[in-house]
VOGU-3710 file (C-alpha; in Angstrom, 3 decimals, decimal comma):
1> xxxxxxxxxx> -39,623/-30,283/49,089  -39,528/-26,971/47,258  -40,309/-26,841/43,587  -38,123/-25,023/41,138  -39,164/-21,346/41,014  -40,001/-21,511/37,331  -42,386/-24,423/38,007  -43,994/-22,768/41,028  -47,659/-21,841/40,626  -48,797/-19,001/42,853
11> xxxxxxxxxx> -52,371/-18,259/43,911  -53,823/-15,151/45,510  -55,066/-15,687/49,067  -55,637/-12,054/50,074  -56,131/-8,645/48,510  -55,816/-5,393/50,459  -55,803/-1,713/49,632  -52,651/-1,008/51,634  -49,152/-2,461/51,359  -48,665/-2,488/55,145
21> xxxxxxxxxx> -51,710/-4,781/55,531  -50,308/-7,114/52,897  -46,965/-7,150/54,744  -48,707/-8,097/57,991  -50,528/-10,965/56,276  -47,312/-12,100/54,620  -45,545/-12,111/57,994  -48,418/-14,029/59,581  -48,071/-16,731/56,922  -44,277/-16,726/57,152
31> xxxxxxxxxx> -44,547/-17,329/60,912  -46,474/-20,493/60,031  -43,712/-21,540/57,607  -45,633/-20,640/54,464  -43,704/-18,709/51,836  -45,783/-15,716/50,821  -45,197/-13,081/48,180  -46,624/-9,628/47,570  -47,717/-8,456/44,137  -48,574/-4,903/43,043
41> xxxxxxxxxx> -47,225/-3,502/46,316  -46,603/0,013/45,040  -49,252/0,530/42,378  -51,836/-1,308/44,448  -51,364/1,151/47,310  -51,549/4,286/45,196  -54,161/3,307/42,627  -55,801/0,069/43,845  -58,691/0,350/41,384  -56,220/0,124/38,496
51> xxxxxxxxxx> -54,523/-3,134/39,512  -57,058/-4,660/41,898  -55,225/-3,873/45,139  -52,146/-5,333/46,794  -52,146/-9,124/46,532  -50,687/-11,747/48,867  -49,767/-14,929/47,027  -48,674/-18,400/48,157  -47,691/-21,581/46,395  -50,714/-23,500/45,185
61> xxxxxxxxxx> -50,020/-26,445/47,502  -50,130/-24,076/50,537  -53,390/-22,362/49,589  -55,765/-24,248/51,892  -53,524/-23,943/54,942  -52,867/-20,268/54,198  -56,578/-19,497/53,907  -57,229/-21,299/57,206  -54,505/-19,303/58,963  -55,829/-16,028/57,573
71> xxxxxxx> -59,402/-16,913/58,581  -58,301/-17,823/62,117  -56,590/-14,447/62,325  -59,836/-12,716/61,339  -59,005/-11,848/57,736  -61,995/-11,902/55,425  -62,012/-10,978/51,765
//
């Protein structure tokens, strides 16, 4: 059951320096039926040191599964 968007708590599960990498990770999670979101897509690609890179976020209740999927795919922070 989905929570109301205003009640949704998002957590960062990946940070990259490039928006295309974040998109690939987002798609990987989406293929496993985990809703993922990208934060700082534009600024994070151009000046990653200023915003901490491009972030991939998931709902808090999907964090463990998302991290497992990313680890199985070879993603390391």
